[in-house]
Backbone as a printed PyTorch tensor [residue, N CA C, xyz], in Angstrom:
tensor([[[ 69.4760,  63.4830,  96.3860],
         [ 70.8930,  63.7210,  96.2350],
         [ 71.5600,  63.6470,  97.6070]],

        [[ 72.6500,  62.8770,  97.6970],
         [ 73.3500,  62.7530,  98.9630],
         [ 74.7220,  63.3990,  98.8740]],

        [[ 75.1710,  63.8030, 100.0200],
         [ 76.4730,  64.4490, 100.0870],
         [ 77.3890,  63.6010, 100.9650]],

        [[ 78.5920,  63.3410, 100.4740],
         [ 79.5770,  62.6050, 101.2530],
         [ 80.6640,  63.5720, 101.6810]],

        [[ 80.9750,  63.4950, 102.9350],
         [ 81.9990,  64.3730, 103.4760],
         [ 83.2610,  63.5510, 103.7240]],

        [[ 84.3540,  64.0360, 103.2160],
         [ 85.6300,  63.3660, 103.4120],
         [ 86.4040,  64.0950, 104.5010]],

        [[ 86.8630,  63.3130, 105.4360],
         [ 87.6430,  63.8790, 106.5320],
         [ 88.9980,  63.1900, 106.5580]],

        [[ 90.0280,  63.9820, 106.5150],
         [ 91.3750,  63.4550, 106.6430],
         [ 91.8740,  63.7780, 108.0410]],

        [[ 92.4200,  62.7810, 108.6620],
         [ 92.9040,  62.9480, 110.0160],
         [ 94.3850,  62.6140, 110.0660]],

        [[ 95.1210,  63.4560, 110.6860],
         [ 96.5480,  63.1900, 110.8600],
         [ 96.7660,  62.5780, 112.2390]],

        [[ 97.5020,  61.5230, 112.2210],
         [ 97.8170,  60.8500, 113.4730],
         [ 99.3270,  60.7940, 113.6050]],

        [[ 99.7990,  61.2670, 114.7190],
         [101.2360,  61.1830, 114.9870],
         [101.4750,  60.0510, 115.9590]],

        [[102.3730,  59.2190, 115.5740],
         [102.7300,  58.1120, 116.4420],
         [104.2030,  58.2610, 116.7820]],

        [[104.4420,  58.3780, 118.0510],
         [105.8260,  58.4750, 118.4980],
         [106.1960,  57.1430, 119.1230]],

        [[107.1260,  56.4860, 118.5180],
         [107.5390,  55.1800, 118.9860],
         [108.8890,  55.3000, 119.6660]],

        [[108.9080,  54.8290, 120.8760],
         [110.1590,  54.8450, 121.6260],
         [110.7180,  53.4320, 121.6130]],

        [[111.8790,  53.3050, 121.0520],
         [112.5180,  52.0050, 120.9780],
         [113.6370,  51.9720, 122.0090]],

        [[113.5110,  51.0440, 122.9160],
         [114.5660,  50.8720, 123.8990],
         [115.1520,  49.4810, 123.7260]],

        [[116.4140,  49.4260, 123.8260],
         [117.0940,  48.1420, 123.7380],
         [117.5480,  47.7910, 125.1380]],

        [[116.9000,  46.7840, 125.6900],
         [117.2680,  46.3540, 127.0270],
         [118.4310,  45.3770, 126.9530]],

        [[119.3200,  45.5440, 127.8830],
         [120.4120,  44.5950, 128.0440],
         [119.9810,  43.5520, 129.0640]],

        [[120.7590,  42.5110, 129.1900],
         [120.4440,  41.4290, 130.1160],
         [121.6700,  41.0930, 130.9540]],

        [[121.4280,  40.7820, 132.2250],
         [122.4770,  40.1940, 133.0520],
         [122.2770,  38.6840, 132.9820]],

        [[123.3160,  38.0050, 132.5330],
         [123.3070,  36.5460, 132.4680],
         [124.1960,  36.0160, 133.5800]],

        [[123.6700,  35.0770, 134.3510],
         [124.4630,  34.3930, 135.3720],
         [124.7410,  32.9880, 134.8670]],

        [[126.0010,  32.5650, 134.9990],
         [126.4340,  31.2640, 134.4940],
         [126.6700,  30.2880, 135.6370]],

        [[126.5140,  29.0290, 135.3340],
         [126.7390,  27.9730, 136.3070],
         [128.2290,  27.8320, 136.6080]],

        [[128.5320,  27.4680, 137.8360],
         [129.9070,  27.1540, 138.2080],
         [129.8680,  26.0400, 139.2550]],

        [[131.0170,  25.5340, 139.5810],
         [131.1010,  24.4490, 140.5590],
         [131.5140,  24.9550, 141.9390]],

        [[131.4390,  26.2560, 142.1400],
         [131.9400,  26.8510, 143.3670],
         [130.8060,  27.2890, 144.3020]],

        [[129.8470,  28.0330, 143.7670],
         [128.8190,  28.6430, 144.5950],
         [127.6780,  27.6810, 144.9240]],

        [[127.2030,  27.7890, 146.1550],
         [126.0830,  26.9620, 146.5860],
         [124.7670,  27.5870, 146.1200]],

        [[123.7190,  26.7780, 146.1160],
         [122.4010,  27.2880, 145.7760],
         [122.0090,  28.4240, 146.7250]],

        [[122.2550,  28.2150, 148.0100],
         [121.8900,  29.2300, 148.9980],
         [122.5920,  30.5580, 148.7270]],

        [[123.8770,  30.4990, 148.3850],
         [124.6190,  31.7340, 148.1130],
         [124.0630,  32.4410, 146.8800]],

        [[123.7840,  31.6890, 145.8270],
         [123.2350,  32.2890, 144.6000],
         [121.8750,  32.9120, 144.8950]],

        [[121.0240,  32.1980, 145.6070],
         [119.6830,  32.6940, 145.9300],
         [119.7650,  33.9630, 146.7720]],

        [[120.5680,  33.9370, 147.8200],
         [120.7110,  35.1120, 148.6870],
         [121.2590,  36.3130, 147.9210]],

        [[122.2010,  36.0580, 147.0230],
         [122.7950,  37.1450, 146.2400],
         [121.7880,  37.7430, 145.2730]],

        [[120.9980,  36.9000, 144.6080],
         [119.9790,  37.4090, 143.6820],
         [118.9090,  38.2160, 144.4200]],

        [[118.5530,  37.7840, 145.6070],
         [117.5800,  38.5380, 146.4060],
         [118.1560,  39.9010, 146.7840]],

        [[119.3900,  39.9120, 147.2370],
         [120.0220,  41.1510, 147.7000],
         [120.3400,  42.1100, 146.5590]],

        [[120.9260,  41.5950, 145.4900],
         [121.4180,  42.4640, 144.4160],
         [120.3360,  42.8020, 143.3850]],

        [[119.5660,  41.8160, 143.0000],
         [118.5950,  42.0090, 141.9110],
         [117.1690,  42.2290, 142.4010]],

        [[116.9890,  42.2720, 143.7160],
         [115.6650,  42.4660, 144.3110],
         [114.6740,  41.3860, 143.8990]],

        [[115.1570,  40.1680, 143.7410],
         [114.2780,  39.0510, 143.4170],
         [113.5120,  38.6300, 144.6650]],

        [[112.3530,  38.0270, 144.4490],
         [111.6730,  37.3590, 145.5580],
         [112.4260,  36.0500, 145.8080]],

        [[112.1640,  35.4340, 146.9370],
         [112.8320,  34.1670, 147.2450],
         [112.4970,  33.1160, 146.1900]],

        [[111.2450,  33.0800, 145.7710],
         [110.8270,  32.1050, 144.7650],
         [111.4990,  32.3710, 143.4150]],

        [[111.5480,  33.6240, 143.0220],
         [112.1770,  33.9870, 141.7470],
         [113.6720,  33.6460, 141.7670]],

        [[114.3360,  33.9530, 142.8640],
         [115.7640,  33.6630, 142.9810],
         [116.0240,  32.1580, 142.9460]],

        [[115.1640,  31.3940, 143.5990],
         [115.3160,  29.9410, 143.5880],
         [115.1200,  29.3800, 142.1840]],

        [[114.1220,  29.8800, 141.4780],
         [113.8800,  29.4220, 140.1040],
         [115.0630,  29.7570, 139.1980]],

        [[115.6100,  30.9580, 139.3390],
         [116.7730,  31.3380, 138.5310],
         [117.9670,  30.4420, 138.8420]],

        [[118.1720,  30.1230, 140.1150],
         [119.3060,  29.2710, 140.4780],
         [119.1530,  27.8690, 139.8880]],

        [[117.9240,  27.3650, 139.8300],
         [117.6920,  26.0530, 139.2180],
         [117.9090,  26.0950, 137.7050]],

        [[117.4860,  27.1760, 137.0740],
         [117.7080,  27.3340, 135.6270],
         [119.2000,  27.3950, 135.3370]],

        [[119.9340,  28.1500, 136.1530],
         [121.3870,  28.2350, 135.9910],
         [122.0040,  26.8490, 136.1280]],

        [[121.5700,  26.1070, 137.1210],
         [122.1330,  24.7780, 137.3790],
         [121.8710,  23.8180, 136.2230]],

        [[120.6370,  23.7800, 135.7370],
         [120.2740,  22.7930, 134.7200],
         [120.5550,  23.2450, 133.2810]],

        [[120.4960,  24.5440, 133.0120],
         [120.7240,  25.0340, 131.6470],
         [122.0990,  25.6570, 131.4450]],

        [[122.8110,  25.8840, 132.5370],
         [124.1440,  26.4610, 132.4270],
         [124.1700,  27.9730, 132.4990]],

        [[123.0080,  28.6110, 132.3300],
         [122.9440,  30.0660, 132.4120],
         [121.4860,  30.4890, 132.5430]],

        [[121.2980,  31.7430, 132.9710],
         [119.9450,  32.2850, 133.1160],
         [120.0130,  33.8030, 133.0660]],

        [[119.0600,  34.4080, 132.3870],
         [118.9120,  35.8560, 132.4260],
         [118.2370,  36.2070, 133.7410]],

        [[118.9180,  36.9740, 134.5780],
         [118.3720,  37.2890, 135.8940],
         [117.8250,  38.7100, 135.9980]],

        [[118.1830,  39.5700, 135.0340],
         [117.7110,  40.9500, 135.0700],
         [117.8140,  41.5510, 133.6800]],

        [[116.8490,  42.3740, 133.3050],
         [116.9110,  43.1040, 132.0490],
         [116.6930,  44.5820, 132.3320]],

        [[117.2210,  45.4160, 131.4600],
         [117.0590,  46.8530, 131.6270],
         [118.1460,  47.6050, 130.8940]],

        [[118.1860,  48.9180, 131.0920],
         [119.2400,  49.7150, 130.4470],
         [120.6010,  49.4150, 131.0690]],

        [[121.6150,  49.5080, 130.2480],
         [122.9740,  49.1550, 130.6570],
         [123.4070,  49.8940, 131.9230]],

        [[123.0810,  51.1850, 131.9940],
         [123.5160,  52.0080, 133.1230],
         [122.9530,  51.4930, 134.4480]],

        [[121.7530,  50.9230, 134.4190],
         [121.1470,  50.3900, 135.6380],
         [121.7150,  49.0080, 135.9830]],

        [[122.0330,  48.2280, 134.9460],
         [122.5120,  46.8690, 135.1680],
         [123.9780,  46.7970, 135.5900]],

        [[124.7730,  47.7580, 135.1690],
         [126.2210,  47.7250, 135.4220],
         [126.5550,  47.5720, 136.9080]],

        [[125.9900,  48.4080, 137.8010],
         [126.3370,  48.2270, 139.2120],
         [125.8350,  46.9000, 139.7880]],

        [[124.6970,  46.4210, 139.3020],
         [124.1870,  45.1350, 139.7810],
         [125.0950,  43.9940, 139.3340]],

        [[125.5420,  44.0310, 138.0910],
         [126.4420,  42.9920, 137.5950],
         [127.7590,  43.0250, 138.3670]],

        [[128.2440,  44.2020, 138.6610],
         [129.4730,  44.3400, 139.4440],
         [129.3120,  43.7010, 140.8190]],

        [[128.1670,  43.9100, 141.4570],
         [127.9150,  43.3110, 142.7740],
         [127.8310,  41.7890, 142.6850]],

        [[127.2340,  41.2750, 141.6030],
         [127.1740,  39.8210, 141.4190],
         [128.5820,  39.2470, 141.2730]],

        [[129.4150,  39.9350, 140.4970],
         [130.7900,  39.4870, 140.3090],
         [131.5750,  39.5510, 141.6160]],

        [[131.3760,  40.6190, 142.3830],
         [132.0660,  40.7520, 143.6720],
         [131.6380,  39.6740, 144.6570]],

        [[130.4050,  39.1530, 144.4780],
         [129.9080,  38.0770, 145.3420],
         [130.4110,  36.7080, 144.8860]],

        [[131.1650,  36.6990, 143.7800],
         [131.7600,  35.4530, 143.3090],
         [130.9600,  34.7180, 142.2460]],

        [[129.8530,  35.3220, 141.7800],
         [129.0790,  34.6830, 140.7160],
         [129.6910,  34.9870, 139.3600]],

        [[129.4630,  34.0990, 138.4010],
         [129.9070,  34.3350, 137.0330],
         [128.7560,  35.0140, 136.2940]],

        [[128.9610,  36.2750, 135.9110],
         [127.8820,  37.0330, 135.2820],
         [128.4540,  37.9830, 134.2540]],

        [[127.6060,  38.3500, 133.2920],
         [127.9860,  39.3490, 132.2970],
         [126.7360,  40.0470, 131.7950]],

        [[126.9320,  41.2270, 131.2210],
         [125.8440,  41.9780, 130.6010],
         [125.9470,  41.7760, 129.0910]],

        [[124.8320,  41.4140, 128.4830],
         [124.8180,  41.2960, 127.0240],
         [123.7430,  42.1920, 126.4530]]])
């Protein structure tokens, strides 16, 4: 005769859902590649390579997501991009 033991286990799963916003930079005919790259390095803490890649994406695709995160963190960065003359918005 065998005995089977049943064990019920409760598992709590806490899921944190965060909705990240994005800073989008748009192409324009005013700013130079160097200015866009320098601004992304200064404002968004991009590496030189990352900033250059974003500037090329902006140039060829018309726009690029340059930063993601919570709105409160992105707002001052987007403001600095706008003050530097770039076309940007948070979505």
